[in-house]
C-alpha positions as CSV (number, residue, x, y, z in Angstrom):
1,M,59.3,124.2,89.0
2,S,57.6,126.4,86.5
3,R,59.1,127.4,83.2
4,V,59.7,131.2,82.9
5,F,58.7,133.2,79.8
6,I,59.3,136.8,78.7
7,T,56.0,138.5,77.8
8,G,57.0,142.2,77.7
9,I,60.1,144.3,77.0
10,G,61.0,147.9,77.2
11,V,64.2,149.8,76.6
12,I,65.7,153.3,76.2
13,S,69.3,153.9,75.1
14,A,71.5,156.1,73.0
15,I,70.1,154.6,69.9
16,G,66.4,154.8,70.7
17,N,63.7,155.7,73.2
18,R,61.6,152.6,72.6
19,V,62.2,149.0,71.6
20,A,61.3,149.5,67.9
21,E,63.7,152.4,67.6
22,N,66.5,150.3,69.2
23,H,65.7,147.4,66.8
24,A,65.9,149.6,63.7
25,A,69.1,151.2,64.8
26,L,70.8,147.8,65.6
27,M,69.8,146.5,62.1
28,M,71.3,149.5,60.5
29,G,74.5,149.3,62.5
30,K,73.9,152.8,64.1
31,C,76.3,154.1,66.7
32,G,74.9,156.3,69.4
33,I,78.3,157.2,70.9
34,S,79.6,160.7,70.3
35,R,81.5,163.7,71.9
36,S,78.7,166.1,71.2
37,G,76.3,165.2,74.0
38,G,74.8,167.7,76.4
39,F,76.0,166.0,79.6
40,P,77.5,168.6,82.0
41,S,81.0,167.5,82.6
42,K,84.5,168.9,82.1
43,Y,85.0,165.9,79.8
44,S,82.1,166.9,77.5
45,G,83.4,167.3,74.0
46,I,86.6,165.4,74.9
47,L,85.4,161.9,75.8
48,P,82.7,160.1,73.8
49,Y,79.5,158.9,75.5
50,G,76.4,157.0,74.7
51,E,73.8,159.6,75.8
52,V,70.0,159.2,75.6
53,S,68.6,161.8,73.2
54,L,66.0,163.0,75.7
55,S,67.0,165.6,78.2
56,T,66.0,165.2,81.9
57,E,63.3,167.9,81.4
58,E,62.0,166.2,78.3
59,L,61.8,162.9,80.2
60,K,59.9,164.6,83.0
61,E,57.4,166.1,80.5
62,R,57.1,162.8,78.6
63,L,56.3,160.8,81.8
64,H,54.3,163.6,83.5
65,I,56.6,163.6,86.6
66,N,57.6,166.7,88.5
67,D,58.3,165.2,91.9
68,A,61.0,166.9,94.0
69,G,64.3,164.9,94.0
70,I,63.4,162.9,91.0
71,T,66.6,161.6,89.4
72,R,67.5,160.9,85.7
73,T,68.1,157.3,86.8
74,M,64.5,157.0,87.9
75,L,63.2,158.7,84.8
76,L,65.0,156.3,82.5
77,A,63.8,153.4,84.5
78,I,60.1,154.5,84.4
79,N,60.3,155.1,80.6
80,A,61.5,151.5,80.0
81,F,59.2,150.0,82.7
82,D,56.1,151.5,81.3
83,E,56.9,150.2,77.8
84,A,57.5,146.7,79.2
85,V,54.3,146.6,81.3
86,Q,52.2,147.9,78.4
87,D,53.8,145.4,76.0
88,A,52.9,142.6,78.3
89,G,49.4,143.9,78.8
90,L,49.6,143.8,82.6
91,T,46.6,145.4,84.4
92,S,46.8,147.7,87.4
93,S,45.5,144.8,89.6
94,Q,48.3,142.6,88.3
95,L,50.8,145.2,89.1
96,T,49.6,145.7,92.6
97,S,49.3,142.0,93.3
98,G,51.4,140.5,96.0
99,N,52.5,137.9,93.4
100,T,54.2,140.4,91.2
101,A,57.8,141.1,92.1
102,L,60.0,144.1,91.1
103,I,63.7,143.4,90.9
104,G,65.8,146.3,89.8
105,A,69.4,147.0,89.3
106,T,71.6,150.1,89.3
107,T,75.1,151.2,90.1
108,V,74.7,155.0,89.7
109,G,71.5,155.3,91.7
110,G,71.1,158.9,92.9
111,M,74.8,159.7,92.6
112,C,73.9,161.8,89.5
113,L,72.7,164.4,92.0
114,T,75.8,164.5,94.1
115,D,76.4,168.2,93.3
116,E,72.9,169.1,94.2
117,L,73.1,167.2,97.5
118,Y,76.4,168.7,98.3
119,S,75.1,172.2,97.7
120,D,72.1,171.6,100.0
121,A,74.4,170.1,102.7
122,N,76.2,173.5,102.9
123,D,72.8,175.2,103.8
124,V,72.0,174.0,107.3
125,N,68.6,175.7,107.2
126,K,67.5,173.8,104.1
127,H,66.1,170.3,103.8
128,S,67.4,168.6,100.7
129,P,64.9,166.7,98.4
130,F,67.9,164.9,97.0
131,L,68.8,163.1,100.2
132,S,66.2,160.3,99.9
133,S,67.0,160.0,96.2
134,Y,70.6,159.4,96.8
135,D,70.2,155.8,98.1
136,C,71.0,153.1,95.6
137,A,67.5,151.6,96.0
138,S,65.7,154.9,95.7
139,A,64.7,154.4,92.0
140,F,62.9,151.2,92.8
141,L,61.4,152.4,96.1
142,Y,60.0,155.3,94.1
143,M,58.6,152.9,91.5
144,Q,57.1,150.7,94.1
145,Q,55.2,153.7,95.5
146,R,54.3,155.1,92.0
147,Y,52.7,151.8,90.9
148,R,51.5,150.7,94.3
149,M,53.3,147.4,94.0
150,N,52.9,145.0,97.0
151,G,55.0,142.0,95.9
152,L,58.7,141.3,96.6
153,I,61.0,144.2,95.7
154,N,64.8,144.2,95.6
155,T,67.7,146.2,94.3
156,I,70.8,144.5,93.1
157,N,74.2,146.2,92.7
158,T,76.9,143.9,91.4
159,A,78.5,146.4,89.1
160,C,78.2,145.6,85.4
161,S,76.4,142.3,86.0
162,S,73.7,144.0,88.1
163,S,70.7,143.7,85.8
164,A,71.6,140.3,84.5
165,N,71.5,139.2,88.1
166,A,68.1,140.9,88.5
167,I,66.8,138.8,85.6
168,M,68.2,135.7,87.1
169,Y,66.8,136.5,90.6
170,G,63.4,137.2,89.1
171,A,63.4,133.9,87.2
172,R,64.3,132.0,90.4
173,L,61.5,133.7,92.3
174,I,59.0,132.4,89.8
175,K,60.6,128.9,89.5
176,N,60.5,128.5,93.3
177,G,56.9,129.8,93.7
178,F,57.7,133.1,95.4
179,A,56.1,135.1,92.5
180,T,54.0,134.4,89.5
181,K,55.3,137.5,87.6
182,A,58.5,139.5,88.0
183,I,59.3,142.8,86.3
184,V,63.1,142.8,86.1
185,G,65.7,145.1,84.7
186,G,68.2,147.9,85.3
187,T,68.8,151.6,84.9
188,D,71.8,153.9,85.0
189,C,72.4,157.4,83.8
190,L,75.6,159.2,83.1
191,S,77.0,161.0,86.1
192,K,80.2,162.9,87.0
193,F,80.8,160.3,89.8
194,T,81.1,157.4,87.4
195,I,82.9,159.3,84.6
196,N,85.5,160.6,87.0
197,G,85.8,157.1,88.7
198,F,86.3,155.2,85.4
199,N,88.6,157.9,84.2
200,S,90.8,157.4,87.3
201,L,91.1,153.8,86.3
202,H,92.4,154.8,82.9
203,I,90.0,152.6,81.0
204,L,87.9,155.3,79.2
205,S,88.7,155.6,75.5
206,S,89.2,159.0,73.9
207,D,87.8,157.4,70.7
208,V,84.7,155.3,70.0
209,C,85.2,151.9,71.5
210,M,86.4,148.9,69.5
211,P,85.3,145.7,71.2
212,F,87.5,142.6,70.5
213,D,89.9,144.6,68.4
214,E,93.7,144.3,68.7
215,N,94.0,148.1,69.1
216,R,91.1,148.6,71.5
217,S,91.8,151.5,73.9
218,G,89.0,151.3,76.5
219,L,85.3,151.7,77.0
220,N,82.8,154.4,76.4
221,L,80.3,155.0,79.2
222,G,76.6,155.1,78.2
223,E,73.2,155.4,79.9
224,G,69.8,153.8,79.5
225,A,67.4,151.3,81.0
226,A,65.6,148.1,80.2
227,F,62.9,146.0,81.8
228,L,61.5,142.5,81.0
229,V,58.3,141.0,82.2
230,L,58.8,137.5,83.3
231,E,55.8,135.2,83.8
232,R,55.2,131.6,84.8
233,E,54.1,129.2,82.1
234,T,50.6,128.8,83.3
235,D,49.9,132.5,83.0
236,T,51.0,132.8,79.4
237,V,48.2,130.9,77.8
238,N,46.9,132.9,74.8
239,K,49.5,135.6,75.4
240,K,52.3,136.8,73.2
241,V,55.5,135.2,74.3
242,Y,59.0,136.4,73.2
243,A,61.2,133.8,74.6
244,E,61.9,131.5,77.5
245,I,64.7,132.0,80.0
246,T,66.3,128.6,80.1
247,G,69.7,129.1,81.7
248,Y,71.5,131.4,84.1
249,C,74.5,131.2,86.3
250,N,76.4,133.7,88.5
251,T,80.0,133.1,89.6
252,N,82.8,135.2,91.1
253,D,86.5,134.7,90.5
254,A,87.3,137.2,93.3
255,Y,90.6,138.0,91.5
256,H,90.8,141.8,91.6
257,P,88.6,144.8,92.4
258,S,88.2,145.8,88.8
259,S,89.7,143.0,86.6
260,L,89.0,139.5,85.6
261,S,91.5,136.7,86.2
262,G,93.8,136.0,83.2
263,A,92.5,132.4,83.1
264,G,89.0,133.7,82.8
265,D,87.6,131.3,85.4
266,G,84.6,133.5,86.3
267,P,83.4,134.0,82.7
268,Y,84.1,130.3,81.8
269,L,82.2,129.0,84.9
270,A,79.3,131.4,84.4
271,M,78.8,130.3,80.8
272,K,79.3,126.6,81.7
273,G,76.8,126.9,84.6
274,A,74.2,128.6,82.4
275,L,74.5,125.7,79.9
276,A,74.1,123.2,82.6
277,E,71.0,124.9,84.0
278,A,69.5,125.0,80.5
279,K,70.5,121.3,79.9
280,L,72.3,122.4,76.7
281,S,75.6,121.5,75.1
282,P,78.0,124.3,73.9
283,G,77.2,123.5,70.3
284,Q,73.5,124.4,70.8
285,I,74.3,128.1,71.4
286,G,73.8,129.9,68.1
287,F,74.8,133.4,69.1
288,I,76.4,135.3,72.0
289,N,75.9,138.9,73.0
290,A,79.3,139.3,74.6
291,H,80.2,141.5,77.5
292,G,82.7,143.1,75.2
293,T,83.7,146.3,77.0
294,A,86.7,147.0,74.6
295,T,89.1,147.2,77.6
296,E,92.4,145.4,77.4
297,N,91.6,142.9,80.2
298,N,87.9,142.1,79.5
299,D,88.1,141.3,75.8
300,I,91.1,139.0,75.9
301,V,89.7,137.2,79.0
302,E,86.3,136.8,77.5
303,S,87.8,135.6,74.2
304,N,89.9,133.0,76.0
305,A,86.9,131.8,78.1
306,M,84.8,131.4,75.0
307,I,87.5,129.4,73.3
308,R,88.0,127.3,76.4
309,L,84.3,126.4,76.6
310,F,83.2,126.3,72.9
311,G,86.5,125.5,71.1
312,T,85.3,127.5,68.1
313,P,82.9,130.0,69.6
314,P,79.5,130.7,67.9
315,A,78.8,134.0,66.2
316,F,79.2,136.8,68.7
317,E,79.2,140.6,69.0
318,S,79.2,143.4,71.5
319,T,76.3,145.9,71.4
320,K,78.4,148.2,73.6
321,S,79.9,149.4,70.3
322,N,76.4,150.8,69.6
323,I,75.4,152.3,73.0
324,G,78.5,152.3,75.2
325,H,78.7,150.6,78.6
326,T,75.5,151.3,80.5
327,L,76.9,149.8,83.7
328,G,74.0,148.4,85.8
329,A,71.6,148.6,83.0
330,S,73.8,146.8,80.5
331,G,72.7,143.2,81.3
332,A,69.0,144.1,80.9
333,I,69.5,146.1,77.7
334,E,71.5,143.4,76.1
335,A,68.9,140.8,77.2
336,V,66.3,142.7,75.3
337,Y,68.7,142.8,72.3
338,C,69.0,139.0,72.6
339,I,65.3,138.6,72.6
340,L,65.2,140.7,69.4
341,N,67.7,138.3,67.9
342,L,65.4,135.3,68.7
343,T,62.2,137.1,67.7
344,Y,63.4,138.2,64.3
345,Q,65.9,135.4,63.7
346,E,68.8,137.8,63.0
347,V,72.1,139.0,64.4
348,F,73.4,142.6,64.5
349,P,76.9,143.8,63.5
350,S,79.6,144.7,66.1
351,L,80.9,148.1,65.2
352,H,84.4,149.6,64.7
353,F,86.2,146.2,64.6
354,K,89.3,146.1,62.3
355,Q,91.8,143.5,63.5
356,P,91.5,140.4,65.7
357,I,93.3,140.2,69.0
358,T,96.7,138.5,68.6
359,G,96.5,135.0,70.0
360,T,92.8,134.5,69.6
361,G,92.0,135.4,66.0
362,L,88.3,135.8,67.0
363,Q,86.2,138.1,64.8
364,P,82.7,139.3,65.9
365,V,79.8,139.5,63.5
366,L,80.5,142.5,61.2
367,S,77.3,142.7,59.2
368,F,73.5,142.4,59.7
369,K,72.4,138.8,59.0
370,K,69.3,136.8,59.0
371,T,70.0,133.4,60.6
372,A,68.2,130.5,62.3
373,L,68.5,130.9,66.1
374,T,67.2,128.6,68.9
375,H,69.3,129.5,71.9
376,V,71.3,132.7,72.5
377,M,73.6,133.6,75.4
378,S,74.1,137.0,77.0
379,N,77.3,137.7,79.1
380,S,77.6,140.3,81.8
381,F,80.8,140.5,83.8
382,G,81.2,143.0,86.6
383,F,83.9,144.5,88.8
384,G,85.2,142.2,91.5
385,G,84.8,139.3,89.1
386,N,81.0,139.0,89.5
387,C,80.1,137.2,86.3
388,T,76.7,136.2,85.0
389,S,75.6,134.4,81.8
390,L,71.9,134.1,80.7
391,I,70.4,131.9,78.0
392,F,67.3,132.7,76.2
393,S,65.5,130.2,74.0
394,K,63.0,130.3,71.2
395,T,59.5,129.1,72.1
């Protein structure tokens, strides 16, 4: 089986429209979450969000796209995809090769256009350009056509672990000889559908989120996209390589539709399985980008799972304190951040933390630090107990 390396990365989030902007913001401890965004919702100005600075119209102009039915989900994806492909130096012939896979992830999909579709549905004489865009796979079907890709294509929706599973799936395709390259990632935009849905669960905070804090009051939704270019080892000779993906594991504790089991079996087994795949011991992990949603259930469960596996956990933090919870895009965005940790040998501060959770005493990294890192872990735990851990290693 071939080893799998990352040769290109691209990201857009509430703290930057490119990788370099995100990196600078993370080092400075910048928070992109605020109440002053332009998202059209009755909760605008009331609930804080992590909103990308570019409007939908600005994204269209930037990407030279004016197709009917184009969604913000698609535009965010293409912005990050283009950066990753250019970063990896992929040619058009490599993109169109049957050996290059596209594995995408999303939870919002075209639901951001629900109002537009509903309006069109009330006009029986009008065909809606939003109908084909509404499907969950529409973003990646559009990208397949736009870039004339002929390899394997798939869309994964496992809630908040979606794009982490896309990365794992792409790596497995390469390891098992079904692709030589895989462009993997996720995208989600803010939408009324998800804001209202999460609000009905009473897990949205009215303040900026405080991951792993005793007084955490819920999550902030965000938006963004990220893509990684994965390549087999033999194709990376004389190429820039960021890191190797050495471990991954997906588990499901099947405990509750929106909560993890109190014992943390899903997170514990996901982290343990990723270590086994990478042939590493817990003590070899130097840093964890935690799922860290700042909800009551997630943070205590993830903390207990880390203690159960590591004893004394390594340094960890939650970048959701910078950009909010980007749902299906979060695993890929946080994977890019892990690669930045390895590339620059540094860790970023977790924001807004004041007091450890009673019973765990765990404290995330609170300041930017230069540190030697060889292996880092990224956790993504989704609704329904779908839990994925990834391990990236320095080359």
